[in-house]
ZALO-515315 format. One record per atom (N, C-alpha, C, CB): x, z, y. Coordinates in steps of 0.2 Angstrom, whole numbers, plus 2048, in hexadecimal, padded with zeros to 3 digits. Atoms other than C-alpha are relative to their C-alpha. Glycine has a CB too. Layout:
! residues N
XZY
...
This chain:
! residues 482
7F87FE800
762CEB915
8047FB803
8028017F9
7FC8067FD
768CDA91A
7FF800808
7FE7F97FD
8008007F8
761CDB92C
804805803
7F9801802
7FC7FA7FD
769CEC92E
8087FE800
7FF8067FC
7F9802800
77ACE5928
8027FB805
8017FE7F9
7FF8057FB
778CD6933
801803807
7FB7FB800
8007FD7FA
775CE1942
807804801
7FA805801
7FA7FC800
784CEC93E
8067FB801
8018047FA
7FB8057FF
78FCDD93C
8007FD807
7FF7FA7FB
8008037F9
789CD594D
803805805
7F97FE801
7FE7FB7FB
78CCE6956
8088007FF
7FD8077FE
7F97FF801
79ECE794E
8037FA803
8028007F9
7FD8067FD
7A2CD5953
800800808
7FD7FA7FE
8007FF7F9
79CCD9965
805805803
7F9803802
7FA7FB7FE
7A8CE8966
8067FD800
7FF8067FC
7FA803801
7B6CDE95F
8017FA806
8007FC7F9
7FF8067FB
7B3CCF96B
802803807
7FA7FC801
7FE7FC7FA
7B3CDC97A
807802801
7FB805801
7F97FD800
7C4CE3975
8057FA800
8018047FA
7FB805800
7CCCD2973
8007FC807
7FD7FA7FB
7FF8037FA
7C9CCD985
806803804
7F9801804
7FA7FD7FC
7D8CD898B
8067FB7FF
8018077FD
7FB805800
7E6CCC98F
807804800
8007FB806
7FA7FD800
7F8CD098B
803800807
8057FC7FB
7FD8007FA
802CD699A
8067FB801
803807802
7FB8047FF
80ECCB9A3
807804801
7FF7FC807
7F97FC800
821CD19A3
802801807
8057FC7FD
7FE7FE7F9
829CD99B2
8057FB803
804807800
7FB8047FD
834CD09BE
8078017FD
800801808
7F9800803
845CCB9B6
805802805
8017FA7FD
7FA7FE7FC
855CD39BD
8057FC7FF
8018087FF
7FA805801
865CCA9BF
8048037FA
805801806
7FC7FF806
870CC99B0
807804802
8027F97FC
7FA7FD7FF
87FCD49AE
8067FC800
8018077FC
7FA805801
890CCC9B1
8038017F9
805802805
7FD800807
89ACC89A1
806805800
8037FA7FE
7FA7FC800
8A9CD39A7
7FF805806
8077FC801
8017FB7FA
8ABCE39B2
8047FE806
8038077FD
7FB8027FB
8B9CDB9BC
8017F8800
806804800
7FF807800
8BCCC99C1
8077FE7FD
8007FD807
7FA802803
8CACC09B8
7FF7FF7F8
806805801
800801808
8CFCBD9A5
7FE8077FD
8067FE7FE
8027FA804
8C8CC9998
8078047FE
7FC7FF7FA
7FA7FC802
8D6CD7997
7FF8047F9
801805806
8017FD807
8CECE0988
7F98007FE
803808801
807800803
8BFCE197D
7FE8067FD
8007FA7FB
8017F9803
8C1CF3977
7FF805806
8068027FC
8017FC7FB
8B9D00982
8028077FE
7F8801801
7FE7F9802
8C0D12983
7FA8047FF
804802806
8057FC802
8AFD18982
7FE8017F9
7FA7FD803
8007FF807
8B0D16970
8048067FD
8017FA7FC
7FB7FB802
8BED2396F
7FC807800
806800805
8037F9800
8B8D35969
803804805
8018037F9
7FE7FC7FA
8BAD42977
8068047FD
7FB804802
7FA7FC802
8C7D4C96C
8067FC800
7FF8027F9
7FA8047FF
8D3D3D96C
8017FE807
7FF7F97FC
7FF8027F9
8D0D3997E
803806804
7F97FE804
7FD7FA7FC
8D3D4B985
8058037FB
7FA805802
7FA7FE804
8E4D5097D
801808801
8067FC801
7FE7F97FF
8E5D61985
7FC8057FC
7FE802808
8037FC805
8E1D6E978
7FB806804
8058047FC
8057FB7FC
8DAD7B985
7FA7FC802
804802806
8068037FE
8CED6E98C
7FC7FE7FA
8027F9804
804801806
8C9D6997A
7FC8067FE
8047FE7FB
8037FA802
8C5D7B977
7FA802805
805806800
8067FF7FB
8BAD7D987
7FB7FB7FF
8037FF807
805805802
8B1D6D982
7FC8027FA
8027F9800
8047FD806
8ADD74971
7FC806802
8068027FB
8047FA7FE
8A7D84979
7F97FE803
803805804
8058037FC
89CD7A985
7FA7FD7FB
8027FB805
805804804
894D6F977
7FC8057FB
8047FB7FC
8047FB805
88FD7F96D
7FC805805
8058057FD
8037FB7FC
889D8A97C
7FD7FD806
805805802
8038027F9
884D7F98B
7F88007FF
8037F9801
8077FF800
872D8398F
7FC7F9801
7FE805806
8038067FF
86ED71995
8007FC7FA
8047FC806
800804807
873D6A984
7FB8047FC
8078017FD
8057FD804
868D7797C
7F97FE802
801808800
8078027FE
859D72986
7FF7F97FE
800800808
800807803
85DD60981
7FE8007F9
8067FC802
8017FF807
85DD6596F
7F98017FF
8048057FC
8077FE801
84CD6D971
7FB7FA802
7FE806804
8058057FE
845D5E97A
8007FB7FA
8047FC806
800805806
84AD5396A
7FB8037FB
8078007FD
8057FD805
840D60960
7F97FF802
801808800
8068027FD
831D5D96C
7FD7F97FE
800801807
802806802
831D4B969
7FF7FE7F9
8057FB803
801801808
833D4C956
7FA8037FE
8068047FD
8067FE801
824D57956
7FA7FB802
7FF807803
8058057FE
81AD4A960
8007FA7FB
8027FE807
800805804
820D3D954
7FC8027F9
8077FE7FE
8037FE806
81AD47945
7F8800801
8028077FE
8078007FF
809D4994D
7FD7F9800
7FE803807
802807800
808D36950
8007FD7F9
8047FC805
800803806
80DD3293F
7FA8037FC
8078027FC
8057FD804
800D3F938
7F97FD802
800807801
8078047FE
7F2D35942
7FF7FA7FB
8007FE807
802806804
7F4D27936
7FD8027F9
8077FC7FE
8027FD806
7F0D32927
7F9803800
8058057FD
8077FD800
7DED38922
801808801
7FC7FF7FA
8017F9800
7DAD4A927
7FC8037FB
7FE803807
8047FD805
7D4D55919
7FF807801
8037FF7F9
8017F97FF
7CCD6691C
7FC8037FA
7FC801807
8047FD806
7C5D7290F
7FC806804
8058047FB
8047FB7FD
7B7D7E914
7F98007FC
7FE7FE807
8067FF803
7A6D84910
7FB802806
8008067FB
8067FF7FB
795D8591A
7FA8037FC
7FE7FA803
8067FC803
786D90917
7FB7FF806
8018077FE
8068007FB
775D8D920
7FA8017FE
8007F9804
8077FF802
763D91920
7FC7FC805
7FE808801
8058047FC
755D85926
7F98027FE
8027F97FE
8077FF801
743D88928
7FD7FA803
7FD806803
8038067FD
73AD7792A
7F9801801
8017FA7FA
8077FF7FE
729D76932
7FC7FC7FB
7FF7FD807
804803804
71AD70928
7FF7F9801
7F9804800
8018077FE
719D60932
8067FC801
7FB800806
7FA8047FF
72BD5B931
8017FC7FA
806805802
7FF804806
732D4E925
8038047FB
8057FB802
7FD7FC805
73DD5B91C
7FB8057FD
806803803
8057FC803
72FD6791B
7FB7FD7FB
7FC803806
805803804
722D5B914
8047FE7F9
7FD7FA803
7FC802806
730D54908
8018057FB
8067FC802
7FF7FB805
735D64901
7FA8037FD
803806804
8067FE803
723D698FE
7FE7FC7FB
7FA801806
802805805
71FD598F5
8058007FA
8007F9803
7FB800805
72FD5A8EB
7FF8067FB
807801803
8017FB804
72BD6B8E4
7FA7FF7FB
7FF807804
806801804
71AD648DD
8027FB7FB
7FA7FE804
7FE805805
724D578D3
8018037F9
8067FC803
7FF7FE807
725D588C0
8078017FF
7FD7FB7FC
7F97FF801
738D568C1
803806803
8037FA802
7FD7FA7FD
73AD658CC
7FD8067FD
7FE800808
8017FA804
73AD748C1
805805800
7FD7FF7F9
7FB7FB801
743D848C0
805801806
8057FF7FA
7FB8007FB
753D858CA
8007FA805
8078017FE
8008067FC
750D748D1
7FB800806
7FF7FA7FC
8057FF7FB
741D7A8DC
804802806
7FB8057FE
7FD7FE7FA
745D7B8EE
7FD806803
7FF7FA805
8027F97FD
744D8D8F5
7FD7FF807
805805800
8048017F9
738D8F904
7FD807801
7FB7FB800
8008057FA
733D92911
8077FF803
7FB803805
7FA8017FD
745D95916
8057FD7FA
803807802
7FC804805
751D8990D
808801801
7FE7F97FF
7F88007FF
764D8D90A
8037FA7FF
8038067FC
7FC806801
771D8090B
807802800
7FF7FA806
7F97FD801
782D84904
8047FA7FE
8008057FA
7FC806801
791D78904
8088037FF
8007FB805
7F97FE800
7A3D7B8FE
8047FA7FD
8028067FB
7FC806802
7B0D6D8FD
8057FD805
7FB7FA7FF
7FB8037FC
7BBD61906
7FD7FA804
8067FC7FC
8038057FB
7B7D56915
8077FC803
7FC803806
7FA8047FE
7C3D4891B
7FD7FB806
8037FC7FB
8018047FB
7C4D3D92A
8067FB801
7FE803807
7FA805800
7CFD2D92B
7FE7FA805
8017FE7F9
8008067FC
7D1D21939
8047FA7FE
801802808
7FC805803
7D6D11931
8037FB806
7FC7FB7FB
7FD8037FB
7E3D0993C
8007F8800
807802801
801807801
7DCCF793C
8047FC805
7F97FE800
7FD8047FA
7E4CF194D
807803802
7FB801806
7F97FE7FF
7F4CFB94C
801805806
8047FA802
7FF7FC7FB
7F0D0795A
8048067FE
7F9802802
7FC7FA802
7F6D16950
8077FF7FE
7FC8047FA
7F9802802
805D0D94A
8047FF806
8007FA7FB
7FC8017F9
80AD0895C
801807803
7FC7FC805
7FF7F97FD
808D1B961
8068037FC
7FA804800
7FA7FD804
813D20952
8067FD802
7FE7FF7F9
7FA8037FE
820D13957
802803807
7FF7F9800
7FE7FD7F9
820D19969
8038077FF
7FA800805
7FE7F9801
822D2B963
8078007FD
7FB8047FC
7FA801803
830D26958
8067FE804
8007FC7FA
7FB8027FC
839D1D965
802805805
7FE7F9804
7FE7FA7FB
838D2C971
8048057FD
7F9803803
7FB7FC804
840D36963
8077FE801
7FE8017F9
7F98037FF
84FD2A964
802801807
7FF7F97FD
7FE8007F9
84ED2A977
802807801
7FA7FE804
7FE7F97FF
84FD3D977
8078027FD
7FB8057FE
7F97FF803
85ED3D96B
8057FD805
8007FD7F9
7FB8037FC
867D31977
800804807
7FE7F9802
7FF7FB7FB
862D3D985
8048067FF
7F9802802
7FC7FA802
86AD4B97C
8087FD800
7FF8027F9
7F9802800
87AD4097A
8027FF807
8007F97FD
7FE8007F9
879D3D98D
802806803
7FA7FD804
7FF7FA7FE
879D4F990
8078027FD
7FB8067FD
7FA7FE803
888D51984
8067FC804
8017FD7F8
7FC8047FD
891D4398D
802803807
7FE7F9801
7FF7FD7FA
88ED4B99E
804807800
7F9801803
7FD7F9800
893D5D998
8087FF7FE
7FD8047FA
7F9801801
8A4D56991
8037FE806
8017FA7FA
7FD8027FA
8A7D4D9A1
801806805
7FD7FA803
8007FA7FB
8A2D5C9AC
8058057FE
7F9803800
7FB7FB802
8ADD689A2
8077FD802
8008027F9
7F98037FF
8BCD5C9A3
801800808
8007F97FD
7FF8017F9
8B9D599B6
802807803
7FA7FE803
7FF7F97FE
8B8D6C9B9
8078037FE
7FB8057FE
7F97FE803
8C8D6F9AE
8057FD804
8007FE7F9
7FB8037FD
8D2D639B7
800802808
8007F8800
8007FD7F9
8CCD699C8
803807800
7F9801803
7FD7FA800
8D1D7A9C3
8088007FF
7FE8047F9
7F9801800
8E3D749BE
8037FE807
8027FB7FA
7FE8037F9
8E4D6B9CF
801806805
7FB7FB802
7FF7FB7FB
8E0D7B9D8
8058057FE
7F98047FF
7FA7FC802
8EDD859CE
8067FD802
8008007F8
7FA8037FE
8F9D789D2
801801808
8007F87FF
7FF7FF7F8
8F5D799E5
801807802
7F97FE803
7FF7F97FF
8F5D8C9E4
8088017FF
7FC8057FC
7F9800801
907D8B9DD
8047FD805
8027FD7F9
7FC8037FB
90CD7F9EA
7FF804807
7FD7F9802
8017FC7FA
905D8A9F8
805806800
7F9802801
7FC7FA801
90ED9A9F1
8077FE801
7FF8037F9
7F9802800
91ED909EF
8027FF808
8027FA7FC
7FF8017F9
91DD8AA01
800806804
7FB7FA803
8017FA7FC
918D9BA07
807804800
7FB8047FE
7F97FC801
929DA2A00
8057FC804
8027FF7F9
7FC8037FC
932D94A08
7FF801808
8007F87FF
8017FF7F9
92AD97A19
802807802
7F87FF801
7FE7F97FF
92DDAAA17
808800801
7FE8047FB
7F98007FF
93FDA6A15
8027FD806
8047FC7FA
7FF8037F9
93FD9AA24
7FF805806
7FC7FA801
8017FB7FB
937DA8A2E
805805801
7F98047FE
7FA7FC800
945DB4A29
8067FD804
8028037F9
7FA8047FD
952DA7A2E
7FF800808
8017F97FD
8018017F9
949DA4A3F
801806804
7F97FD801
7FF7F97FC
949DB7A43
808801801
7FD8057FB
7F97FF7FF
95CDB7A40
8027FC805
8037FE7F9
7FE8057FB
95EDA8A4B
7FE803807
7FD7F97FF
8027FD7FA
954DB1A58
805806802
7F9803800
7FB7FA7FF
95FDC1A57
8077FD803
8018047FA
7F98037FE
96EDB5A59
7FF7FC807
8027FB7FB
8018037F9
966DAEA69
7FF7F8800
805802804
800807801
964D9CA62
7F97FE801
8027FE7F9
807802800
951D9CA62
7FC805804
7FC7FE7FA
8047FC7FC
943DA4A6C
7FB8047FC
7FC7FD806
8067FC803
934DB0A67
7FB7FB7FE
7FD805804
805805802
929DA0A67
8027FD7F9
8007FB806
7FF803807
932D99A58
7FE8057FB
8087FE800
8027FB806
930DA9A4E
7F8800800
802807802
807800800
91DDA9A53
7FD7F97FC
7FD800807
802806803
91BD97A4E
8018007F8
8047FA803
7FE7FF807
924D9AA3D
7FB8057FC
8078027FE
8057FA803
919DAAA3A
7F97FD7FF
800806804
807803800
909DA0A3E
7FF7FB7FA
7FE7FD807
800804805
90DD93A32
8008037F9
8067FB800
8007FC806
911DA0A24
7F98037FF
805805800
8077FD800
900DA8A28
7FB7FB7FE
7FE804806
804805801
8F7D98A27
8007FE7F8
8017FA804
7FE801807
8FFD94A16
7FD8057FB
8077FF7FE
8037FB804
8FADA5A0F
7F8800800
802807803
807800800
8E8DA3A15
7FD7FA7FC
7FD7FF807
802806804
8E7D92A0C
8018027F9
8057FA801
7FF7FD807
8EDD9B9FC
7FA8047FE
8068047FF
8067FC802
8DEDA79FD
7FA7FB800
7FF805805
805805801
8D2D98A00
8007FD7F9
8007FB806
7FF803806
8D9D909F1
7FE8057FA
8077FD7FF
8027FB806
8D7DA09E6
7F8800800
803807802
808800800
8C4DA09EC
7FE7FA7FC
7FE800807
803806803
8C2D8E9E6
8028007F9
8047FA803
7FF7FF808
8CAD929D5
7FB8057FD
8078047FF
8057FC803
8BEDA09D3
7F97FD800
7FF807805
806804801
8AFD959D7
8007FB7FB
7FF7FC807
7FF805806
8B6D879CB
7FF8047F9
8067FC801
8017FC807
8B8D949BD
7F98027FF
805806800
8077FE801
8A7D9B9C0
7FB7FA7FE
7FD803806
804806802
89FD899BF
8027FE7F9
8027FB805
7FE802806
8A9D859B0
7FE8057FA
8088007FF
8037FB805
8A4D959A7
7F87FF7FF
801807802
807802801
892D909AB
7FF7FA7FB
7FD7FF807
801806804
894D7F9A3
8028027F8
8067FB802
7FF7FD806
89BD89994
7FB8047FD
8078037FF
8067FC802
88BD93993
8028077FF
7FE7FD7F9
7FE7F9801
893DA3996
801803807
8078017FC
7FF7FD7FA
896DB09A4
807800802
7FD807800
7F98017FD
8A6DB09AF
8058047FC
800802807
7FA7FD804
8B6DB39A5
8067FC801
7FE8017F9
7FA8047FF
8C8DAD9A6
7FF7F97FC
8068037FE
800807803
8CAD9A9A2
8077FF7FE
7FE7FB805
7F9802803
8D9D96996
8027F9803
8008017F9
7FE8067FD
8E3D8899E
8067FD7FB
803800807
7FA803803
8EFD7C996
8067FF805
7FE7F97FD
7FB8007FC
8FFD7699E
7FE7FE807
8057FA7FE
8028027F9
8FFD749B1
8007F9801
805804805
8018087FF
8FBD639B9
8077FD800
7FD7FF806
7FA804800
90DD5E9BD
8037FF7F9
805803804
7FE801807
911D619AA
7FB7FE7FB
8038077FE
806802804
900D5C9A4
8017F97FD
7F9801804
7FF807803
900D4D998
7FB7FC803
7FE8007F8
8058037FD
8F0D489A1
7FC7FB7FC
8047FC806
804805803
8E5D3999D
8037F9801
7F9800802
7FE8067FF
8E8D2799B
7FE7FD806
7FD7FB7FA
8018037FA
8EAD1E9AB
7FE7F8800
806800804
803807801
8E5D0D9A4
7FB8007FA
8067FB7FE
805800805
8D5D0C99A
7FC7FA7FF
7FB806802
803806801
8CDCFE992
7F8801801
8017FD7F9
8077FF7FF
8BBCFB997
7FC7FC7FB
7FE7FD807
803804804
8B6CED98B
7FB7FC804
7FC8057FB
8048057FD
8A8CE198E
7F9804802
7FE7FA7FB
8067FD7FE
898CE6997
7FA8007FB
7FD7FD807
805800805
88DCE098A
8008057FA
8007F97FC
7FF7FA806
894CED97D
801806803
8057FE7FB
7FE7FA7FE
89BCFA988
7FB804803
8067FF806
8057FD7FD
88CCFE992
7FB8037FB
7FC7FC805
8057FE805
881CFF983
8028067FC
7FF7FA7FB
7FE7F9803
88CD0E97D
7FD806804
8078007FF
8027FA7FB
885D1898C
7FA8037FD
8007FE807
8067FD802
878D24986
7FA7FF805
8018087FF
8058017FB
86ED22996
7FD7F97FF
802801807
802807801
86DD0F993
7FC8007FA
8067FB800
803800806
868D12981
7F9803801
8048037FA
8067FC7FE
85BD1F987
7FB7FB803
801806803
8048047FC
854D13994
7FD7FA7FB
8037FD806
802805804
853D05987
7FA8027FB
8067FD7FC
8057FD805
849D1097A
7FA802804
8038067FD
8067FE7FC
83DD16988
7FD7F9801
802804806
8038067FF
83AD0498C
7FC7FD7FA
8057FA802
803802806
836D0097A
7FA8047FE
8058007FA
8057FC801
82BD0F979
7FA7FF804
802807801
8058027FB
821D0A988
7FD7FA7FE
803800807
803806803
81ECF9980
7FC8017FB
8067FB7FE
8057FE805
817D01971
7FA803803
8048057FB
8057FD7FD
80CD0B97C
7FB7FB803
802805806
8048057FE
805CFB983
7FC7FD7FB
8047FA804
803802806
801CF5972
7FA8057FE
8047FF7FA
8067FB801
7F7D0596F
7FB800805
8048077FF
8058007FB
7EED0497F
7FC7FA7FF
803800807
804806801
7E9CF297B
7FB8017FA
8047FA7FF
8047FF806
7E3CF796A
7FA805801
8048037FA
8057FB7FF
7D8D05972
7FA7FD802
802805805
8068037FE
7CCCF8978
7FC7FD7FA
8027FA804
803802806
7C8CF3966
7FD8067FD
8057FC7FC
8037FB804
7BCCFC95B
8048047FB
7F97FE7FD
7FC7FC805
7C3D0A950
7FB8017FA
802807803
8037FF806
7BED0B93E
8028077FD
8027FA7FB
7FF7F9802
7BBD1D937
7FD8017F9
7FE805805
8037FF807
7B8D22925
8008087FF
8047FD7FA
8007F9801
7B2D34922
7FD8017F9
7FB803805
8037FE807
7B0D3890F
8008087FF
8057FD7FB
8007F9801
7ACD49908
7FF8007F8
7FA803804
8017FE807
7ABD518F7
8008087FF
8067FD7FB
8017F9801
7A5D628F1
7FA8027FC
800803807
8057FD803
798D6D8EB
7FA802805
8028077FC
8057FF7FB
787D6E8F3
7F98027FC
7FE7F9804
8067FD804
777D788EE
7FC804805
8028047FA
8047FB7FC
769D828F5
7FF8067FD
7F97FC801
8007FA803
76BD908EA
8088027FE
7FC8017F9
7FA7FD801
77BD9B8E9
8028007F9
801807803
7FE800807
77AD9C8D6
8017FA7FD
7FA8047FC
7FF807803
77AD898D4
8067FD804
7FA7FC801
7FB8037FC
789D868E0
8067FE7FC
802804806
7FA802804
796D868D3
7FE7FC7FA
8048067FE
802804806
78CD7C8C6
8027F9801
7F8800800
7FE807800
793D6B8C2
7FB7FB803
8037FD7F9
8058047FD
783D638C7
800800807
7F98017FD
8008007F9
786D688D9
8057FC803
800808802
7FB8047FD
794D5D8DB
7FD7FA805
8057FD7FB
8028057FC
792D518EA
8067FD803
7FB803806
7FB8037FD
79CD448F2
7FD7FA804
8067FD7FB
8038057FC
79AD368FF
8057FE805
7FA802803
7FC8027FB
7A2D2C90C
7FC7FC806
8067FB7FD
8038047FB
79DD2591D
8057FC804
7FC805805
7FC8047FB
7A5D17927
7FD7FF806
8017F97FC
8028017FA
7A4D15939
8047FB804
7FF807804
7FD8047FC
7A8D08946
7FE801807
7FF7F87FE
8027FE7F9
7A9D0E958
8057FC805
801807801
7FC8047FB
7AFD04967
7FE802807
7FF7F9800
8027FE7F9
7B0D0897A
7FB7FC803
806801804
8058047FD
7A1D03984
800802808
7F98007FD
8017FD7F9
79ED0F993
807803803
7FB805800
7FA7FD7FE
7B0D16994
8067FB800
8028067FC
7FB805800
7B9D05995
805801807
7FD7F9800
7FC7FF7FA
7BFD099A7
8068057FF
7FB803806
7FA7FB801
7C9D189A1
8057FD7FB
7FD8067FC
7FB804804
7D1D0D993
8047FB804
7FC7FD7FA
7FC8057FB
7D5D009A0
805803804
7FB7FC804
7FB7FC7FC
7DDD0D9AB
8068027FB
7FD806803
7FB7FE804
7E7D1399C
8057FA7FE
7FE8037F9
7FD806802
7ECD01998
8057FE806
7FB7FA7FF
7FC8017FA
7F2CFE9AA
805805801
7FB800806
7FB7FB7FF
7FBD0E9AA
8067FF7FB
7FE8077FF
7FB802805
804D0999A
8057FA802
7FD7FE7F9
7FC8067FD
809CF89A2
805802806
7FB7FB802
7FC7FD7FA
80FD019B2
8068047FD
7FC804805
7FA7FC802
81AD0D9A8
8057FC7FC
7FD8057FB
7FB805803
821CFE99E
8047FD805
7FC7FB7FC
7FC8037FB
826CF69AE
805805803
7FB7FD806
7FB7FB7FE
82ED069B4
8068017FB
7FC807801
7FA800805
838D079A4
8047FB800
7FD8017F9
7FC8067FF
83ECF69A6
805800806
7FC7F9800
7FC8007FA
844CF89B8
8058067FF
7FB801806
7FC7FB801
84BD099B3
8067FE7FB
7FC8067FD
7FB802804
855D019A5
8057FC804
7FD7FC7FA
7FB8047FC
85CCF49B1
804804805
7FC7FA804
7FC7FB7FC
860D029BD
8058037FD
7FB804804
7FB7FD804
869D0B9B0
8067FB7FF
7FE8037FA
7FB805801
873CFB9AC
8047FF806
7FD7FA7FD
7FC8017F9
878CF89BE
804806802
7FB7FE805
7FC7FA7FE
87DD0A9C1
8068017FB
7FB8067FF
7FA800805
888D0A9B1
8057FB802
7FD7FF7F9
7FB8057FE
890CFA9B6
804802807
7FC7F9801
7FD7FE7F9
893D019C8
8058057FE
7FB802805
7FC7FA802
89BD119C0
8067FD7FD
7FD8057FC
7FA802804
8A7D079B5
8047FC805
7FE7FB7FA
7FC8047FB
8ACCFB9C3
804805805
7FC7FB804
7FD7FB7FB
8AFD0A9CF
8068037FC
7FB804803
7FB7FC804
8B9D139C1
8067FC7FF
7FD8027FA
7FA805801
8C4D049BD
8047FF806
7FE7F97FD
7FD8017F9
8C8D019CF
803806802
7FC7FD805
7FD7FA7FE
8CBD139D2
8068027FC
7FA8067FF
7FA7FF804
8D7D159C4
8067FC803
8007FE7F9
7FA8047FE
8E2D079CB
802803807
7FE7F9801
7FE7FD7F9
8E1D0E9DD
803806800
7F9800804
7FD7F9800
8E4D209D9
8078007FD
7FB8057FD
7F9800803
8F3D1B9CE
8057FE806
8007FB7FA
7FC8027FA
8FAD139DE
801806805
7FE7FA803
8007FA7FC
8F5D229E8
8058057FE
7F9803801
7FC7FB803
8FED2E9DD
8077FE800
7FE8027F8
7F98027FF
90ED249DD
802800807
8007F87FD
7FE8007F9
90ED229EF
801807803
7FC7FC805
7FF7F97FE
90BD349F3
8058047FD
7F98047FF
7FA7FD803
918D399E7
8067FE803
8007FE7F8
7FB8027FC
924D2F9F0
800803807
8017F8800
8007FD7FA
91ED36A00
803807800
7F9800803
7FE7F9801
921D489FA
8078007FF
7FD8037FA
7F9800800
932D449F5
8047FE806
8037FA7FB
7FD8027F9
936D3CA06
800806804
7FD7FA803
8017FA7FC
92FD4BA0F
8048067FE
7F9802800
7FC7FA802
938D58A04
8087FE802
8008007F9
7FA8027FE
948D4EA08
801801808
8027F97FE
8007FF7F8
943D4FA1B
801807801
7FA7FC803
8007F97FF
940D61A1A
8078037FF
7FB8047FB
7FA7FE802
951D64A12
8057FE806
8037FE7FA
7FC8027FA
959D5AA20
7FF804806
7FF7F8801
8027FC7FA
94FD63A2E
8038077FF
7F9800800
7FD7F9801
955D74A27
808800802
7FF8037F9
7F88017FF
968D6EA27
8017FF807
8037FA7FB
7FF8017F9
966D67A38
7FF806805
7FC7FA802
8027FB7FC
95ED76A3F
8058067FF
7F98037FD
7FA7FB800
96CD82A38
8067FD804
8018017F8
7FA8037FD
979D76A3F
7FE7FF808
8027F97FE
8018017F9
970D76A50
7FE7F9803
805803804
8018077FE
96BD64A50
7F87FF800
8037FB7FC
807801801
958D66A4D
7FC807803
7FD7FF7F9
8037FB7FE
94BD71A55
7FC8047FB
7FB7FE806
8047FD805
940D7EA4C
7F97FC7FF
7FF807802
806804800
931D73A50
8007FB7FA
7FE7FD806
7FF806805
938D65A45
8008037F9
8077FD801
8017FC806
93AD72A37
7F98027FE
805806800
8077FE802
928D78A38
7FC7FA7FF
7FD803807
803807801
922D66A39
8027FE7F9
8017FB805
7FE802807
92CD62A29
7FD8047FB
808800800
8037FC805
926D71A20
7F87FF7FF
801808802
807801801
914D6EA24
7FE7F97FD
7FD800808
801807803
915D5BA1F
8018017F9
8057FB803
7FE7FF808
91DD60A0E
7FA8037FD
8068047FF
8057FD803
90FD6CA0B
7FA7FC7FF
7FE807804
806804800
901D60A10
8017FA7FB
7FF7FD807
7FF806804
909D52A06
7FF8027F8
8077FD801
8007FD807
90BD5D9F6
7F88027FE
8048067FF
8087FE802
8F8D639F7
7FD7F97FF
7FD804806
803806800
8F3D519FA
8027FC7F9
8027FB806
7FE803806
8FDD4B9EB
7FC8037FA
8088017FE
8047FD805
8F4D589E0
7F97FE800
800808801
8078027FF
8E3D529E7
8007F97FC
7FE7FF807
800807803
8E8D409E2
8018007F8
8067FC803
8007FF808
8EDD459D0
7FA8027FD
8068057FE
8067FE803
8DDD4E9CE
7FB7FA801
7FD805805
8058067FF
8D3D3E9D5
8027FB7FA
8017FD807
7FE805806
8DDD339C8
7FD8037FA
8087FF800
8037FD806
8D8D3F9BA
7F97FF800
8028077FF
807800800
8C6D409BF
7FE7F8800
7FD803807
802807801
8C5D2D9C0
8017FE7F9
8057FB804
800801807
8CBD2C9AE
7FA8037FD
8068037FD
8067FC803
8BDD399A9
7FA7FC802
800807803
8068037FE
8B0D309B3
7FF7F97FD
8007FF808
800806803
8B5D1F9AC
7FE8017F8
8067FC801
8017FF807
8B5D2699A
7F88017FF
8048067FE
8077FE801
8A3D2D99D
7FC7FA802
7FE806805
8048067FE
89DD1D9A6
8007FB7FA
8037FD806
800805806
8A2D13996
7FD8037FA
8087FE7FE
8037FD806
898D1E98B
8048057FC
7FD7FB7FC
7FB7FB804
8A6D2A985
7FE807801
8077FF802
8017F9800
8A4D3C981
7FB8037FC
7FE802807
8057FE804
895D3D976
8028007F8
7F97FD801
7FE800807
89FD3A966
8058057FE
8037F97FE
């Protein structure tokens, strides 16, 4: 017995020594550290607008209702929820691998042993024993074998392989939840962007229709001037052409409104239908034009994509631990308990109770190349996770910097274009008065009308860009999923 135990112990130590030769991986190349602030200069604020719930950030009740509908019906969000369910099921499977499996069952077999086999000779001699009488005699020449009971198998996690896999699965559950939050953030931002684009198009359509009325009035006036002999037919044709162009622009804007409404309805998870609007853009309360970004160390960590990348990195590190542990021998325990007999009438007898346990130690020998490949793959995926995490941080930092600068720039753009519109409207009134008095040509009136229209449309675009910068910065700072 001792030589057998010594041989088993030596074999086990050989397997263990072979697994211990796997060195821990070196870390990936470090990336530059993120700056302490989003912009040069003194710290202006330490509170990020990303911590503001979206209901407080978007004050328009109509927009809030659309976002509510999207969060309930958006199909991308429903897909993300089911993705969380998938990873939760995988975690339950990984957790269950740590527990023993127990199966209940029964088997029935018939064996005919040859006269010159060990079992055949053994059964023959046993029946001649004085202790083998009555029901204890082994039937022959065909011997039944009946078993009813429980069998179990349990891999004892000595090296932490199963625990590492469970940890990786749990981290991926958390990562999928952050992925769902990322979808929520994107849906909220996309709905807000489409809504403000729709309001901008409504504003531009109203501007076009108003200018079309003014141009039509100017056309009537120029026809009267022609009948009086003050202008030629060329002036009438020029005014008519400008009125037709403005009318065509209004139909183009109507088409863009239809496209935007359809896209917004798709975000809401429904088929095309009218979109309820709030106040028009000139009267819209709008969004804050000055937003606090906070410190990068805290603001960026609010972003769901950064959190997701961080959790994926931790999960890949756990997979490396599991891959290293796969080189070490696994210890398996297989106990059983039940009723075993060679006669059906004796199967339920208390004397037929049997139980036992077998322990096994198995380590990879011939398939180590595959395990090494799995180990290298785990390391490469961990490096990918690290670089993806750094990439996400840099992308988030870039979006915040662009958003902050965009708010400042578009605030100035809106102010300057508003003053431009006021100047051009005054110039148009002056041109009309001078034309009626005979001191200006019709070309000056046409030019003034065209300039006012272009400036008003440009002002609407600038207001939209300013609103979208606020939405983009809010999303870049991790806002929208609360």
